[in-house]
C-alpha positions as CSV (number, residue, x, y, z in Angstrom):
1,M,-1.8,-17.6,21.9
2,A,-2.0,-20.0,19.0
3,A,-3.4,-23.5,19.7
4,C,-0.2,-25.2,18.5
5,L,2.0,-23.3,20.9
6,R,-0.5,-23.9,23.7
7,F,-0.6,-27.6,23.0
8,T,3.2,-28.0,22.6
9,R,3.7,-26.2,25.9
10,R,1.2,-28.5,27.6
11,V,3.1,-31.5,26.3
12,W,6.4,-30.0,27.6
13,K,4.7,-29.4,31.0
14,S,3.8,-33.1,31.1
15,F,7.5,-33.9,30.6
16,L,8.3,-31.6,33.6
17,D,5.5,-33.0,35.7
18,N,7.0,-36.5,35.3
19,Q,10.0,-35.2,37.4
20,G,12.4,-37.2,35.2
21,H,15.5,-36.4,33.1
22,D,14.1,-33.3,31.4
23,A,13.0,-31.7,34.7
24,R,16.4,-32.3,36.3
25,C,18.6,-31.3,33.4
26,F,16.9,-28.3,31.7
27,P,13.8,-27.3,33.6
28,N,14.2,-23.7,32.4
29,L,13.7,-24.7,28.7
30,D,11.5,-21.9,27.2
31,I,9.3,-22.7,24.2
32,H,8.9,-19.5,22.2
33,Q,7.1,-20.6,19.1
34,A,5.3,-23.7,17.8
35,K,3.8,-24.1,14.4
36,P,2.8,-27.5,13.0
37,G,6.2,-29.3,12.5
38,V,8.4,-26.6,13.9
39,V,9.3,-25.6,17.5
40,Q,11.6,-22.8,18.5
41,A,13.0,-22.7,22.1
42,S,15.9,-21.4,24.1
43,L,17.8,-22.4,27.2
44,K,19.8,-20.3,29.6
45,I,23.0,-22.3,30.2
46,E,23.4,-23.0,33.9
47,P,26.6,-24.2,35.7
48,Y,25.3,-27.7,35.9
49,N,25.0,-27.8,32.1
50,V,28.7,-27.6,31.3
51,N,31.6,-29.9,31.0
52,R,34.9,-29.7,32.9
53,V,36.3,-27.1,30.5
54,G,33.3,-24.8,31.2
55,T,31.4,-25.1,27.9
56,V,28.1,-26.8,27.2
57,H,28.3,-30.5,27.8
58,G,27.7,-32.7,24.7
59,G,25.3,-34.8,26.7
60,L,23.1,-31.8,27.1
61,I,23.0,-31.2,23.4
62,M,22.1,-34.9,22.9
63,S,19.3,-34.7,25.4
64,L,17.9,-31.5,23.9
65,T,18.0,-33.2,20.5
66,D,15.8,-35.9,21.9
67,T,13.4,-33.5,23.7
68,L,13.1,-31.0,20.8
69,G,12.6,-33.8,18.4
70,S,9.8,-35.0,20.6
71,L,8.3,-31.5,20.8
72,A,8.4,-31.2,17.0
73,V,6.3,-34.4,16.9
74,A,4.0,-32.8,19.5
75,S,3.6,-29.7,17.4
76,K,1.8,-31.9,14.8
77,G,-0.8,-32.7,17.5
78,H,0.7,-35.8,19.1
79,Y,0.3,-35.7,22.9
80,M,2.3,-38.9,23.3
81,T,5.4,-38.4,21.2
82,G,6.6,-42.0,20.8
83,V,10.0,-43.6,21.6
84,S,13.4,-43.0,20.2
85,T,14.8,-45.5,17.7
86,D,17.8,-43.5,16.6
87,I,19.5,-40.2,17.6
88,S,22.7,-38.5,16.5
89,T,24.3,-35.1,17.0
90,S,27.1,-33.3,15.3
91,F,29.0,-30.7,17.2
92,V,30.2,-27.7,15.2
93,K,31.7,-25.5,17.8
94,P,31.4,-24.8,21.6
95,A,27.8,-24.1,22.4
96,G,28.3,-21.6,25.2
97,K,29.0,-21.2,28.8
98,P,27.0,-20.4,31.9
99,G,24.8,-17.4,31.4
100,D,24.6,-17.7,27.6
101,I,21.3,-18.4,25.9
102,L,21.3,-21.4,23.6
103,K,18.7,-21.2,20.8
104,M,17.2,-24.2,19.1
105,T,14.8,-25.1,16.4
106,G,13.2,-28.6,16.2
107,T,11.8,-29.5,12.8
108,L,9.7,-32.5,11.9
109,T,11.1,-33.5,8.5
110,A,8.8,-36.4,7.9
111,M,6.2,-38.5,9.6
112,G,4.6,-41.8,8.5
113,K,2.3,-44.2,10.3
114,S,5.1,-45.7,12.3
115,L,8.2,-43.4,12.3
116,A,8.8,-39.7,12.7
117,Y,12.0,-38.0,11.6
118,T,13.3,-34.7,13.1
119,R,16.2,-32.4,12.9
120,V,17.3,-30.0,15.7
121,D,19.6,-27.0,15.0
122,F,21.4,-25.3,17.9
123,T,22.6,-21.7,17.5
124,S,24.5,-19.2,19.6
125,P,23.0,-15.9,20.6
126,S,24.8,-14.4,17.5
127,G,23.1,-16.9,15.3
128,D,26.1,-19.2,14.6
129,L,25.3,-22.9,14.2
130,V,27.0,-24.7,17.1
131,A,25.4,-28.2,16.7
132,Y,22.7,-30.1,15.0
133,G,21.0,-33.4,15.6
134,T,18.7,-35.9,14.0
135,H,16.1,-38.0,15.8
136,T,14.0,-40.9,14.7
137,K,10.9,-41.8,16.8
138,Y,8.6,-44.8,16.7
139,V,5.1,-43.1,16.8
140,G,3.0,-46.1,15.7
141,R,1.3,-46.7,19.1
142,S,1.0,-43.0,19.9
143,S,-0.8,-42.0,16.7
144,G,-4.3,-42.9,18.1
145,H,-3.9,-41.4,21.6
146,A,-7.1,-39.8,23.0
147,D,-5.4,-36.5,23.7
148,N,-4.0,-36.0,20.2
149,V,-5.4,-33.1,18.2
150,K,-5.4,-31.9,14.6
151,F,-4.4,-28.2,13.9
152,S,-5.3,-25.9,11.2
153,E,-2.4,-25.6,8.7
154,D,-1.1,-22.4,10.5
155,G,-1.5,-23.9,13.9
156,E,-3.9,-21.2,15.1
157,K,-6.9,-23.4,15.8
158,I,-7.6,-27.0,16.8
159,L,-9.8,-28.7,14.1
160,E,-10.2,-32.0,15.9
161,G,-9.8,-33.0,19.5
162,S,-10.0,-31.0,22.7
163,D,-8.2,-27.8,23.6
164,T,-8.0,-28.4,27.4
165,D,-6.0,-25.2,28.3
């Protein structure tokens, strides 16, 4: 398994271990691929993920925009992924119902010394765009974290830092 995927999954596990919002709302998030700056994941929609008309709740999409944006930052080697400063989501069409698989791709579009910018695209199993979001994170204090790493360009190897898994 590539170092970037292993690291990004380790960061996701730390979200779950915290027993907070992510662990309660979408513990079954599955990270399939991570390369520096891009994370692909999916989520099987559960009955607790829908609104009163039986389709994916907009709040779930917003939360996933936050989380996938954070994991896109992690895919660049940041163990601590900063804090949100701005988040928005546009809903294109219903995103599914219980039993459906929602696919998502989080992309780090830019990262400076203080801010990181991400975009998350959500697609149906047939590949239709159902929603997209943008997420800005303050990463200034997390840039020097002891558990951060530096990946090779393809994400296969860690060049700096420790691969603890």
